[in-house]
N, C-alpha and C positions, 0 to 999 in steps of 0.2 A: 430664466425661471418661470416667465410671462408664458415664454413659443413652450415650456412645459405640460405649464396650468394646461390652456386652450387646446391642445393638444388634448387631454384625458379630458379635459370638460366636453370636448365635438365627440371623441370617438362614450364617450358616457352616452352623451345625447343619441349618438348611433346607434346603440348596443341597447337601453329601454327603448329608444324609437320603434325598432324591429317588434320587441314584446310588445306596444303597448302599453306601457305603467310608468311616462313621462306624468311625473307631479307638475301640468302648466304653472299654477294659479301659484303651486310651494315655490316654485323657482323663478316664477316672475316677484315675488317679495326676497326673494333671498337675496338677489340681485338690484334690485332700483337699494335694501338694505345696505349690501357692498354702494353700491356709486355713494350715496348718501354720503354714510361713514369716512368715505374715502374722502370727501372733499370737506366734510366737518375738521376731519386728521388736515389737510393739507394745510385749511386753514387757519388752522390755530398753528402749525407748526409753523407759515411761517408768521403769524402774528406775536406767537411764544419765545419764537427764535430757538439755539442749543438750549437754552439751558432747562425751558420748562420741556421739552423733547429728554432731558438726559432724566427730567426730578420723573415723572410717567413711567421710564424705563428701570428706574431705580423701584418707583411705587408695583409694578407688576411681580420686576424679579420678586423682590420683596414679599408679596403676597403668594405668588405661586413657589415659593420655599417654606413659607409658612405649609398651602396647602398640600404641600408634596410630603411633608415631615407630618400633618395629623394621618392623611393616609398608610403611611406609614406606619404610624405605634400607636394607630389607637383601627 
């Protein structure tokens, strides 16, 4: 999955680079946020272990179910 993601990102840079429509500041800020989030998430997972990961997974899944229900019925 990481190789495919890298290939699509490089393809997007190539396509948008040719047309001159790359938003460099937005891209770099998103990359920085991705790196910081990955580091924080990895450290929390190492500290909290499987219990923390399970609780976060269940909380996010429950929130997604609630949001889907709200979007469907409202």
